All heavy atoms as a GROMACS GRO file, in nm:
protein
  540
    1GLU      N    1   4.328  -2.361   0.830
    1GLU     CA    2   4.244  -2.376   0.941
    1GLU      C    3   4.294  -2.475   1.044
    1GLU      O    4   4.285  -2.468   1.162
    1GLU     CB    5   4.103  -2.422   0.889
    1GLU     CG    6   3.994  -2.411   0.997
    1GLU     CD    7   3.854  -2.455   0.943
    1GLU    OE1    8   3.812  -2.378   0.844
    1GLU    OE2    9   3.812  -2.556   0.981
    2TRP      N   10   4.354  -2.582   0.992
    2TRP     CA   11   4.420  -2.675   1.080
    2TRP      C   12   4.534  -2.622   1.162
    2TRP      O   13   4.566  -2.654   1.275
    2TRP     CB   14   4.449  -2.814   1.013
    2TRP     CG   15   4.554  -2.793   0.897
    2TRP    CD1   16   4.529  -2.758   0.773
    2TRP    CD2   17   4.698  -2.798   0.914
    2TRP    NE1   18   4.651  -2.749   0.696
    2TRP    CE2   19   4.754  -2.771   0.786
    2TRP    CE3   20   4.785  -2.828   1.018
    2TRP    CZ2   21   4.892  -2.765   0.770
    2TRP    CZ3   22   4.918  -2.828   1.002
    2TRP    CH2   23   4.976  -2.808   0.869
    3GLU      N   24   4.605  -2.532   1.097
    3GLU     CA   25   4.721  -2.452   1.165
    3GLU      C   26   4.670  -2.378   1.283
    3GLU      O   27   4.725  -2.378   1.385
    3GLU     CB   28   4.792  -2.374   1.064
    3GLU     CG   29   4.868  -2.444   0.960
    3GLU     CD   30   4.938  -2.347   0.860
    3GLU    OE1   31   4.887  -2.232   0.840
    3GLU    OE2   32   5.037  -2.388   0.804
    4GLU      N   33   4.549  -2.314   1.261
    4GLU     CA   34   4.495  -2.234   1.374
    4GLU      C   35   4.453  -2.325   1.484
    4GLU      O   36   4.472  -2.283   1.605
    4GLU     CB   37   4.375  -2.151   1.318
    4GLU     CG   38   4.408  -2.040   1.238
    4GLU     CD   39   4.292  -1.962   1.183
    4GLU    OE1   40   4.177  -1.977   1.242
    4GLU    OE2   41   4.302  -1.889   1.088
    5GLU      N   42   4.395  -2.439   1.451
    5GLU     CA   43   4.353  -2.526   1.550
    5GLU      C   44   4.476  -2.588   1.635
    5GLU      O   45   4.474  -2.593   1.755
    5GLU     CB   46   4.281  -2.656   1.500
    5GLU     CG   47   4.217  -2.746   1.610
    5GLU     CD   48   4.121  -2.841   1.548
    5GLU    OE1   49   4.061  -2.806   1.452
    5GLU    OE2   50   4.107  -2.948   1.609
    6ILE      N   51   4.580  -2.622   1.565
    6ILE     CA   52   4.706  -2.665   1.630
    6ILE      C   53   4.756  -2.554   1.718
    6ILE      O   54   4.796  -2.586   1.835
    6ILE     CB   55   4.809  -2.710   1.524
    6ILE    CG1   56   4.758  -2.844   1.458
    6ILE    CG2   57   4.949  -2.723   1.586
    6ILE    CD1   58   4.848  -2.882   1.341
    7LEU      N   59   4.760  -2.434   1.677
    7LEU     CA   60   4.807  -2.321   1.751
    7LEU      C   61   4.724  -2.309   1.874
    7LEU      O   62   4.781  -2.290   1.985
    7LEU     CB   63   4.809  -2.190   1.673
    7LEU     CG   64   4.869  -2.065   1.731
    7LEU    CD1   65   5.009  -2.090   1.782
    7LEU    CD2   66   4.855  -1.946   1.633
    8ARG      N   67   4.587  -2.308   1.854
    8ARG     CA   68   4.508  -2.297   1.977
    8ARG      C   69   4.527  -2.400   2.082
    8ARG      O   70   4.528  -2.380   2.195
    8ARG     CB   71   4.356  -2.295   1.934
    8ARG     CG   72   4.307  -2.166   1.884
    8ARG     CD   73   4.151  -2.165   1.872
    8ARG     NE   74   4.102  -2.261   1.784
    8ARG     CZ   75   4.084  -2.261   1.656
    8ARG    NH1   76   4.103  -2.142   1.596
    8ARG    NH2   77   4.033  -2.358   1.583
    9LYS      N   78   4.550  -2.532   2.028
    9LYS     CA   79   4.570  -2.636   2.122
    9LYS      C   80   4.704  -2.618   2.190
    9LYS      O   81   4.722  -2.637   2.313
    9LYS     CB   82   4.575  -2.770   2.053
    9LYS     CG   83   4.444  -2.824   2.008
    9LYS     CD   84   4.443  -2.948   1.936
    9LYS     CE   85   4.311  -3.005   1.894
    9LYS     NZ   86   4.318  -3.130   1.828
   10GLU      N   87   4.803  -2.572   2.126
   10GLU     CA   88   4.941  -2.551   2.190
   10GLU      C   89   4.924  -2.440   2.290
   10GLU      O   90   4.984  -2.449   2.398
   10GLU     CB   91   5.037  -2.516   2.077
   10GLU     CG   92   5.083  -2.632   1.998
   10GLU     CD   93   5.171  -2.594   1.884
   10GLU    OE1   94   5.181  -2.468   1.857
   10GLU    OE2   95   5.230  -2.687   1.818
   11GLU      N   96   4.849  -2.330   2.253
   11GLU     CA   97   4.829  -2.221   2.357
   11GLU      C   98   4.747  -2.268   2.471
   11GLU      O   99   4.783  -2.226   2.586
   11GLU     CB  100   4.759  -2.102   2.284
   11GLU     CG  101   4.853  -2.029   2.180
   11GLU     CD  102   4.777  -1.929   2.105
   11GLU    OE1  103   4.653  -1.916   2.108
   11GLU    OE2  104   4.845  -1.839   2.037
   12PHE      N  105   4.655  -2.350   2.449
   12PHE     CA  106   4.572  -2.406   2.557
   12PHE      C  107   4.666  -2.489   2.649
   12PHE      O  108   4.659  -2.470   2.776
   12PHE     CB  109   4.464  -2.486   2.505
   12PHE     CG  110   4.379  -2.549   2.606
   12PHE    CD1  111   4.290  -2.477   2.681
   12PHE    CD2  112   4.404  -2.691   2.646
   12PHE    CE1  113   4.206  -2.543   2.782
   12PHE    CE2  114   4.311  -2.754   2.741
   12PHE     CZ  115   4.220  -2.673   2.812
   13GLU      N  116   4.743  -2.581   2.593
   13GLU     CA  117   4.827  -2.665   2.673
   13GLU      C  118   4.941  -2.579   2.749
   13GLU      O  119   4.964  -2.601   2.867
   13GLU     CB  120   4.904  -2.774   2.586
   13GLU     CG  121   4.811  -2.874   2.535
   13GLU     CD  122   4.746  -2.954   2.644
   13GLU    OE1  123   4.820  -2.989   2.753
   13GLU    OE2  124   4.626  -2.991   2.638
   14ALA      N  125   4.988  -2.479   2.688
   14ALA     CA  126   5.082  -2.389   2.748
   14ALA      C  127   5.019  -2.308   2.865
   14ALA      O  128   5.076  -2.303   2.967
   14ALA     CB  129   5.140  -2.281   2.651
   15GLY      N  130   4.889  -2.277   2.851
   15GLY     CA  131   4.819  -2.203   2.968
   15GLY      C  132   4.798  -2.304   3.077
   15GLY      O  133   4.809  -2.264   3.189
   16ARG      N  134   4.760  -2.424   3.047
   16ARG     CA  135   4.743  -2.525   3.149
   16ARG      C  136   4.862  -2.553   3.217
   16ARG      O  137   4.872  -2.567   3.348
   16ARG     CB  138   4.685  -2.658   3.087
   16ARG     CG  139   4.540  -2.645   3.046
   16ARG     CD  140   4.498  -2.785   2.995
   16ARG     NE  141   4.486  -2.872   3.097
   16ARG     CZ  142   4.476  -3.001   3.075
   16ARG    NH1  143   4.438  -3.047   2.950
   16ARG    NH2  144   4.465  -3.089   3.177
   17GLU      N  145   4.985  -2.564   3.152
   17GLU     CA  146   5.109  -2.586   3.220
   17GLU      C  147   5.146  -2.477   3.302
   17GLU      O  148   5.192  -2.494   3.421
   17GLU     CB  149   5.218  -2.621   3.110
   17GLU     CG  150   5.359  -2.634   3.171
   17GLU     CD  151   5.358  -2.775   3.253
   17GLU    OE1  152   5.266  -2.856   3.238
   17GLU    OE2  153   5.465  -2.788   3.327
   18ALA      N  154   5.124  -2.351   3.258
   18ALA     CA  155   5.162  -2.234   3.341
   18ALA      C  156   5.074  -2.232   3.471
   18ALA      O  157   5.109  -2.191   3.577
   18ALA     CB  158   5.137  -2.106   3.267
   19GLU      N  159   4.946  -2.261   3.455
   19GLU     CA  160   4.855  -2.260   3.572
   19GLU      C  161   4.900  -2.378   3.667
   19GLU      O  162   4.893  -2.358   3.791
   19GLU     CB  163   4.712  -2.292   3.521
   19GLU     CG  164   4.613  -2.292   3.630
   19GLU     CD  165   4.476  -2.317   3.592
   19GLU    OE1  166   4.434  -2.293   3.470
   19GLU    OE2  167   4.385  -2.359   3.666
   20ARG      N  168   4.938  -2.493   3.620
   20ARG     CA  169   4.988  -2.603   3.703
   20ARG      C  170   5.108  -2.556   3.776
   20ARG      O  171   5.121  -2.578   3.906
   20ARG     CB  172   5.016  -2.734   3.613
   20ARG     CG  173   5.055  -2.847   3.708
   20ARG     CD  174   5.118  -2.961   3.629
   20ARG     NE  175   5.243  -2.923   3.570
   20ARG     CZ  176   5.358  -2.911   3.628
   20ARG    NH1  177   5.359  -2.936   3.757
   20ARG    NH2  178   5.464  -2.886   3.569
   21LYS      N  179   5.205  -2.499   3.710
   21LYS     CA  180   5.327  -2.453   3.778
   21LYS      C  181   5.295  -2.343   3.884
   21LYS      O  182   5.352  -2.346   3.993
   21LYS     CB  183   5.424  -2.388   3.676
   21LYS     CG  184   5.495  -2.492   3.593
   21LYS     CD  185   5.593  -2.433   3.494
   21LYS     CE  186   5.655  -2.541   3.407
   21LYS     NZ  187   5.753  -2.485   3.312
   22ASN      N  188   5.205  -2.247   3.857
   22ASN     CA  189   5.168  -2.152   3.944
   22ASN      C  190   5.103  -2.211   4.069
   22ASN      O  191   5.131  -2.172   4.185
   22ASN     CB  192   5.063  -2.046   3.878
   22ASN     CG  193   5.044  -1.929   3.969
   22ASN    OD1  194   5.142  -1.875   4.038
   22ASN    ND2  195   4.923  -1.886   3.972
   23THR      N  196   5.013  -2.307   4.053
   23THR     CA  197   4.946  -2.377   4.163
   23THR      C  198   5.044  -2.446   4.249
   23THR      O  199   5.043  -2.435   4.370
   23THR     CB  200   4.846  -2.475   4.109
   23THR    OG1  201   4.745  -2.403   4.020
   23THR    CG2  202   4.774  -2.545   4.217
   24GLU      N  203   5.134  -2.510   4.182
   24GLU     CA  204   5.241  -2.583   4.266
   24GLU      C  205   5.334  -2.476   4.335
   24GLU      O  206   5.364  -2.505   4.452
   24GLU     CB  207   5.329  -2.662   4.167
   24GLU     CG  208   5.451  -2.734   4.226
   24GLU     CD  209   5.406  -2.848   4.324
   24GLU    OE1  210   5.283  -2.889   4.312
   24GLU    OE2  211   5.490  -2.906   4.394
   25LYS      N  212   5.369  -2.369   4.285
   25LYS     CA  213   5.440  -2.265   4.348
   25LYS      C  214   5.370  -2.212   4.473
   25LYS      O  215   5.422  -2.202   4.577
   25LYS     CB  216   5.467  -2.158   4.249
   25LYS     CG  217   5.572  -2.051   4.291
   25LYS     CD  218   5.594  -1.949   4.180
   25LYS     CE  219   5.714  -1.869   4.205
   25LYS     NZ  220   5.736  -1.781   4.089
   26GLN      N  221   5.232  -2.192   4.453
   26GLN     CA  222   5.150  -2.147   4.564
   26GLN      C  223   5.146  -2.245   4.677
   26GLN      O  224   5.153  -2.224   4.796
   26GLN     CB  225   5.017  -2.109   4.521
   26GLN     CG  226   5.011  -1.987   4.431
   26GLN     CD  227   4.868  -1.960   4.381
   26GLN    OE1  228   4.780  -2.050   4.381
   26GLN    NE2  229   4.839  -1.841   4.327
   27ARG      N  230   5.137  -2.371   4.640
   27ARG     CA  231   5.141  -2.486   4.738
   27ARG      C  232   5.265  -2.489   4.822
   27ARG      O  233   5.271  -2.484   4.939
   27ARG     CB  234   5.113  -2.623   4.674
   27ARG     CG  235   5.096  -2.736   4.777
   27ARG     CD  236   5.084  -2.867   4.711
   27ARG     NE  237   5.201  -2.903   4.627
   27ARG     CZ  238   5.310  -2.958   4.700
   27ARG    NH1  239   5.324  -2.969   4.819
   27ARG    NH2  240   5.417  -2.980   4.623
   28LEU      N  241   5.382  -2.487   4.747
   28LEU     CA  242   5.508  -2.478   4.821
   28LEU      C  243   5.528  -2.363   4.899
   28LEU      O  244   5.586  -2.367   5.010
   28LEU     CB  245   5.625  -2.482   4.706
   28LEU     CG  246   5.622  -2.618   4.624
   28LEU    CD1  247   5.730  -2.598   4.518
   28LEU    CD2  248   5.663  -2.729   4.716
   29ASN      N  249   5.483  -2.241   4.855
   29ASN     CA  250   5.489  -2.118   4.947
   29ASN      C  251   5.412  -2.134   5.068
   29ASN      O  252   5.453  -2.093   5.172
   29ASN     CB  253   5.457  -1.991   4.853
   29ASN     CG  254   5.560  -1.951   4.766
   29ASN    OD1  255   5.677  -1.989   4.771
   29ASN    ND2  256   5.517  -1.878   4.662
   30ALA      N  257   5.289  -2.192   5.052
   30ALA     CA  258   5.205  -2.218   5.178
   30ALA      C  259   5.270  -2.306   5.267
   30ALA      O  260   5.260  -2.284   5.389
   30ALA     CB  261   5.071  -2.264   5.124
   31GLU      N  262   5.328  -2.416   5.220
   31GLU     CA  263   5.402  -2.502   5.313
   31GLU      C  264   5.512  -2.440   5.380
   31GLU      O  265   5.538  -2.469   5.494
   31GLU     CB  266   5.446  -2.634   5.225
   31GLU     CG  267   5.341  -2.728   5.180
   31GLU     CD  268   5.395  -2.839   5.094
   31GLU    OE1  269   5.518  -2.862   5.086
   31GLU    OE2  270   5.310  -2.918   5.052
   32LYS      N  271   5.587  -2.368   5.307
   32LYS     CA  272   5.700  -2.291   5.357
   32LYS      C  273   5.656  -2.193   5.468
   32LYS      O  274   5.716  -2.193   5.584
   32LYS     CB  275   5.776  -2.213   5.252
   32LYS     CG  276   5.900  -2.146   5.297
   32LYS     CD  277   5.962  -2.072   5.180
   32LYS     CE  278   6.087  -1.995   5.217
   32LYS     NZ  279   6.144  -1.919   5.108
   33GLU      N  280   5.554  -2.125   5.449
   33GLU     CA  281   5.498  -2.034   5.546
   33GLU      C  282   5.449  -2.107   5.667
   33GLU      O  283   5.471  -2.059   5.783
   33GLU     CB  284   5.392  -1.951   5.486
   33GLU     CG  285   5.319  -1.857   5.583
   33GLU     CD  286   5.409  -1.749   5.645
   33GLU    OE1  287   5.515  -1.724   5.582
   33GLU    OE2  288   5.373  -1.709   5.749
   34HIS      N  289   5.392  -2.219   5.647
   34HIS     CA  290   5.340  -2.306   5.758
   34HIS      C  291   5.450  -2.351   5.846
   34HIS      O  292   5.452  -2.341   5.974
   34HIS     CB  293   5.258  -2.419   5.708
   34HIS     CG  294   5.207  -2.516   5.818
   34HIS    ND1  295   5.109  -2.482   5.901
   34HIS    CD2  296   5.255  -2.637   5.851
   34HIS    CE1  297   5.090  -2.581   5.980
   34HIS    NE2  298   5.176  -2.674   5.953
   35ARG      N  299   5.568  -2.403   5.784
   35ARG     CA  300   5.680  -2.438   5.850
   35ARG      C  301   5.741  -2.320   5.936
   35ARG      O  302   5.783  -2.336   6.051
   35ARG     CB  303   5.788  -2.507   5.759
   35ARG     CG  304   5.749  -2.641   5.714
   35ARG     CD  305   5.860  -2.708   5.650
   35ARG     NE  306   5.918  -2.634   5.536
   35ARG     CZ  307   5.876  -2.648   5.411
   35ARG    NH1  308   5.769  -2.722   5.378
   35ARG    NH2  309   5.939  -2.575   5.318
   36ARG      N  310   5.746  -2.208   5.871
   36ARG     CA  311   5.801  -2.087   5.931
   36ARG      C  312   5.719  -2.050   6.056
   36ARG      O  313   5.766  -2.027   6.167
   36ARG     CB  314   5.811  -1.968   5.843
   36ARG     CG  315   5.877  -1.848   5.899
   36ARG     CD  316   5.857  -1.720   5.822
   36ARG     NE  317   5.723  -1.676   5.824
   36ARG     CZ  318   5.653  -1.634   5.939
   36ARG    NH1  319   5.731  -1.608   6.053
   36ARG    NH2  320   5.520  -1.590   5.940
   37ALA      N  321   5.580  -2.052   6.047
   37ALA     CA  322   5.492  -2.015   6.154
   37ALA      C  323   5.508  -2.120   6.267
   37ALA      O  324   5.512  -2.081   6.386
   37ALA     CB  325   5.353  -2.013   6.109
   38GLU      N  326   5.526  -2.243   6.239
   38GLU     CA  327   5.547  -2.347   6.343
   38GLU      C  328   5.672  -2.328   6.421
   38GLU      O  329   5.686  -2.334   6.541
   38GLU     CB  330   5.543  -2.485   6.274
   38GLU     CG  331   5.405  -2.538   6.252
   38GLU     CD  332   5.319  -2.558   6.367
   38GLU    OE1  333   5.369  -2.618   6.462
   38GLU    OE2  334   5.205  -2.518   6.360
   39SER      N  335   5.775  -2.292   6.339
   39SER     CA  336   5.908  -2.261   6.399
   39SER      C  337   5.903  -2.140   6.494
   39SER      O  338   5.958  -2.146   6.603
   39SER     CB  339   6.008  -2.240   6.296
   39SER     OG  340   6.137  -2.203   6.344
   40GLU      N  341   5.834  -2.040   6.451
   40GLU     CA  342   5.818  -1.922   6.534
   40GLU      C  343   5.742  -1.956   6.656
   40GLU      O  344   5.779  -1.900   6.767
   40GLU     CB  345   5.750  -1.807   6.458
   40GLU     CG  346   5.834  -1.745   6.348
   40GLU     CD  347   5.956  -1.676   6.403
   40GLU    OE1  348   5.948  -1.607   6.513
   40GLU    OE2  349   6.062  -1.695   6.340
   41LYS      N  350   5.635  -2.035   6.653
   41LYS     CA  351   5.561  -2.072   6.763
   41LYS      C  352   5.648  -2.151   6.863
   41LYS      O  353   5.641  -2.123   6.982
   41LYS     CB  354   5.443  -2.160   6.724
   41LYS     CG  355   5.349  -2.193   6.838
   41LYS     CD  356   5.235  -2.284   6.793
   41LYS     CE  357   5.142  -2.321   6.909
   41LYS     NZ  358   5.201  -2.359   7.031
   42ILE      N  359   5.719  -2.237   6.824
   42ILE     CA  360   5.816  -2.321   6.907
   42ILE      C  361   5.915  -2.225   6.978
   42ILE      O  362   5.929  -2.240   7.096
   42ILE     CB  363   5.887  -2.427   6.823
   42ILE    CG1  364   5.789  -2.533   6.778
   42ILE    CG2  365   6.003  -2.490   6.908
   42ILE    CD1  366   5.840  -2.638   6.689
   43ARG      N  367   5.974  -2.134   6.895
   43ARG     CA  368   6.063  -2.026   6.959
   43ARG      C  369   5.994  -1.954   7.062
   43ARG      O  370   6.043  -1.922   7.181
   43ARG     CB  371   6.118  -1.939   6.853
   43ARG     CG  372   6.263  -1.973   6.810
   43ARG     CD  373   6.323  -1.861   6.733
   43ARG     NE  374   6.258  -1.836   6.604
   43ARG     CZ  375   6.310  -1.886   6.494
   43ARG    NH1  376   6.421  -1.950   6.498
   43ARG    NH2  377   6.239  -1.855   6.382
   44ALA      N  378   5.874  -1.907   7.042
   44ALA     CA  379   5.802  -1.824   7.139
   44ALA      C  380   5.760  -1.905   7.258
   44ALA      O  381   5.783  -1.855   7.371
   44ALA     CB  382   5.674  -1.766   7.078
   45ASP      N  383   5.730  -2.032   7.245
   45ASP     CA  384   5.704  -2.120   7.357
   45ASP      C  385   5.819  -2.131   7.439
   45ASP      O  386   5.820  -2.123   7.562
   45ASP     CB  387   5.638  -2.249   7.306
   45ASP     CG  388   5.500  -2.237   7.254
   45ASP    OD1  389   5.437  -2.141   7.278
   45ASP    OD2  390   5.464  -2.344   7.193
   46ASN      N  391   5.938  -2.157   7.378
   46ASN     CA  392   6.060  -2.174   7.451
   46ASN      C  393   6.111  -2.048   7.525
   46ASN      O  394   6.150  -2.056   7.640
   46ASN     CB  395   6.178  -2.229   7.359
   46ASN     CG  396   6.152  -2.362   7.312
   46ASN    OD1  397   6.092  -2.444   7.379
   46ASN    ND2  398   6.217  -2.397   7.196
   47ALA      N  399   6.086  -1.938   7.458
   47ALA     CA  400   6.119  -1.810   7.528
   47ALA      C  401   6.029  -1.789   7.654
   47ALA      O  402   6.073  -1.740   7.760
   47ALA     CB  403   6.105  -1.692   7.429
   48GLU      N  404   5.903  -1.824   7.642
   48GLU     CA  405   5.814  -1.804   7.755
   48GLU      C  406   5.856  -1.902   7.869
   48GLU      O  407   5.857  -1.851   7.982
   48GLU     CB  408   5.669  -1.841   7.711
   48GLU     CG  409   5.563  -1.812   7.810
   48GLU     CD  410   5.425  -1.830   7.763
   48GLU    OE1  411   5.409  -1.848   7.638
   48GLU    OE2  412   5.332  -1.821   7.843
   49LYS      N  413   5.889  -2.018   7.832
   49LYS     CA  414   5.937  -2.105   7.934
   49LYS      C  415   6.054  -2.064   8.007
   49LYS      O  416   6.076  -2.074   8.133
   49LYS     CB  417   5.959  -2.245   7.881
   49LYS     CG  418   5.840  -2.328   7.842
   49LYS     CD  419   5.870  -2.460   7.771
   49LYS     CE  420   5.749  -2.524   7.714
   49LYS     NZ  421   5.788  -2.650   7.647
   50GLU      N  422   6.153  -2.001   7.926
   50GLU     CA  423   6.277  -1.959   7.983
   50GLU      C  424   6.249  -1.830   8.072
   50GLU      O  425   6.303  -1.821   8.183
   50GLU     CB  426   6.368  -1.915   7.872
   50GLU     CG  427   6.512  -1.878   7.932
   50GLU     CD  428   6.609  -1.839   7.815
   50GLU    OE1  429   6.574  -1.874   7.698
   50GLU    OE2  430   6.712  -1.788   7.842
   51LEU      N  431   6.151  -1.747   8.037
   51LEU     CA  432   6.124  -1.634   8.119
   51LEU      C  433   6.060  -1.677   8.247
   51LEU      O  434   6.093  -1.632   8.359
   51LEU     CB  435   6.017  -1.554   8.040
   51LEU     CG  436   5.967  -1.427   8.113
   51LEU    CD1  437   6.084  -1.336   8.146
   51LEU    CD2  438   5.863  -1.363   8.029
   52LEU      N  439   5.979  -1.784   8.249
   52LEU     CA  440   5.918  -1.829   8.369
   52LEU      C  441   6.020  -1.887   8.467
   52LEU      O  442   6.011  -1.856   8.583
   52LEU     CB  443   5.809  -1.932   8.346
   52LEU     CG  444   5.670  -1.882   8.280
   52LEU    CD1  445   5.590  -2.005   8.241
   52LEU    CD2  446   5.608  -1.802   8.378
   53LEU      N  447   6.116  -1.964   8.408
   53LEU     CA  448   6.227  -2.011   8.483
   53LEU      C  449   6.308  -1.900   8.550
   53LEU      O  450   6.346  -1.912   8.669
   53LEU     CB  451   6.323  -2.103   8.407
   53LEU     CG  452   6.264  -2.243   8.369
   53LEU    CD1  453   6.361  -2.309   8.274
   53LEU    CD2  454   6.249  -2.322   8.497
   54LEU      N  455   6.335  -1.797   8.475
   54LEU     CA  456   6.405  -1.685   8.535
   54LEU      C  457   6.334  -1.610   8.631
   54LEU      O  458   6.394  -1.571   8.736
   54LEU     CB  459   6.453  -1.587   8.413
   54LEU     CG  460   6.551  -1.642   8.312
   54LEU    CD1  461   6.570  -1.544   8.194
   54LEU    CD2  462   6.689  -1.656   8.386
   55LYS      N  463   6.203  -1.597   8.624
   55LYS     CA  464   6.120  -1.533   8.729
   55LYS      C  465   6.133  -1.619   8.858
   55LYS      O  466   6.132  -1.556   8.962
   55LYS     CB  467   5.978  -1.520   8.670
   55LYS     CG  468   5.967  -1.414   8.575
   55LYS     CD  469   5.815  -1.400   8.537
   55LYS     CE  470   5.790  -1.280   8.440
   55LYS     NZ  471   5.652  -1.270   8.395
   56GLU      N  472   6.117  -1.755   8.838
   56GLU     CA  473   6.130  -1.835   8.957
   56GLU      C  474   6.261  -1.828   9.026
   56GLU      O  475   6.269  -1.813   9.146
   56GLU     CB  476   6.107  -1.985   8.914
   56GLU     CG  477   5.954  -2.016   8.876
   56GLU     CD  478   5.941  -2.154   8.822
   56GLU    OE1  479   6.033  -2.237   8.834
   56GLU    OE2  480   5.830  -2.189   8.779
   57LYS      N  481   6.372  -1.823   8.943
   57LYS     CA  482   6.499  -1.806   9.007
   57LYS      C  483   6.518  -1.676   9.078
   57LYS      O  484   6.568  -1.664   9.187
   57LYS     CB  485   6.617  -1.815   8.901
   57LYS     CG  486   6.641  -1.946   8.843
   57LYS     CD  487   6.750  -1.956   8.732
   57LYS     CE  488   6.777  -2.092   8.682
   57LYS     NZ  489   6.875  -2.091   8.582
   58LEU      N  490   6.471  -1.570   9.013
   58LEU     CA  491   6.466  -1.440   9.083
   58LEU      C  492   6.395  -1.430   9.210
   58LEU      O  493   6.433  -1.379   9.311
   58LEU     CB  494   6.412  -1.335   8.983
   58LEU     CG  495   6.416  -1.189   9.035
   58LEU    CD1  496   6.552  -1.140   9.065
   58LEU    CD2  497   6.347  -1.093   8.932
   59ALA      N  498   6.276  -1.499   9.214
   59ALA     CA  499   6.197  -1.503   9.338
   59ALA      C  500   6.268  -1.581   9.444
   59ALA      O  501   6.275  -1.535   9.563
   59ALA     CB  502   6.068  -1.568   9.305
   60LEU      N  503   6.333  -1.686   9.409
   60LEU     CA  504   6.412  -1.760   9.500
   60LEU      C  505   6.527  -1.684   9.555
   60LEU      O  506   6.559  -1.683   9.680
   60LEU     CB  507   6.462  -1.897   9.446
   60LEU     CG  508   6.358  -2.008   9.420
   60LEU    CD1  509   6.424  -2.124   9.337
   60LEU    CD2  510   6.294  -2.055   9.550
   61MET      N  511   6.597  -1.610   9.473
   61MET     CA  512   6.714  -1.519   9.517
   61MET      C  513   6.671  -1.412   9.599
   61MET      O  514   6.731  -1.380   9.703
   61MET     CB  515   6.778  -1.474   9.402
   61MET     CG  516   6.858  -1.576   9.320
   61MET     SD  517   6.930  -1.518   9.165
   61MET     CE  518   7.059  -1.412   9.225
   62GLN      N  519   6.549  -1.359   9.572
   62GLN     CA  520   6.510  -1.246   9.659
   62GLN      C  521   6.452  -1.298   9.790
   62GLN      O  522   6.450  -1.219   9.888
   62GLN     CB  523   6.387  -1.172   9.581
   62GLN     CG  524   6.438  -1.096   9.467
   62GLN     CD  525   6.330  -1.024   9.393
   62GLN    OE1  526   6.204  -1.059   9.393
   62GLN    NE2  527   6.358  -0.920   9.314
   63GLY      N  528   6.413  -1.420   9.798
   63GLY     CA  529   6.358  -1.488   9.917
   63GLY      C  530   6.476  -1.513  10.025
   63GLY      O  531   6.454  -1.537  10.142
   64LYS      N  532   6.592  -1.507   9.981
   64LYS     CA  533   6.717  -1.547  10.070
   64LYS      C  534   6.746  -1.433  10.162
   64LYS      O  535   6.754  -1.327  10.145
   64LYS     CB  536   6.836  -1.589   9.984
   64LYS     CG  537   6.820  -1.714   9.924
   64LYS     CD  538   6.945  -1.764   9.850
   64LYS     CE  539   6.926  -1.908   9.807
   64LYS     NZ  540   7.050  -1.953   9.742
   0.00000   0.00000   0.00000
């Protein structure tokens, strides 16, 4: 009977450890996705600024 209890405790602890690792993995993935999204937003903002500058240059060239 004590062997069964020890086994149950070990299985319980193993399950808790697996859950902890999974939660940590999910947290790290969420952080990674957040950083990727921020990077994409910065890139898009920069591309939009560059496009506006090019439009202004084109307008100036056409005005000559």
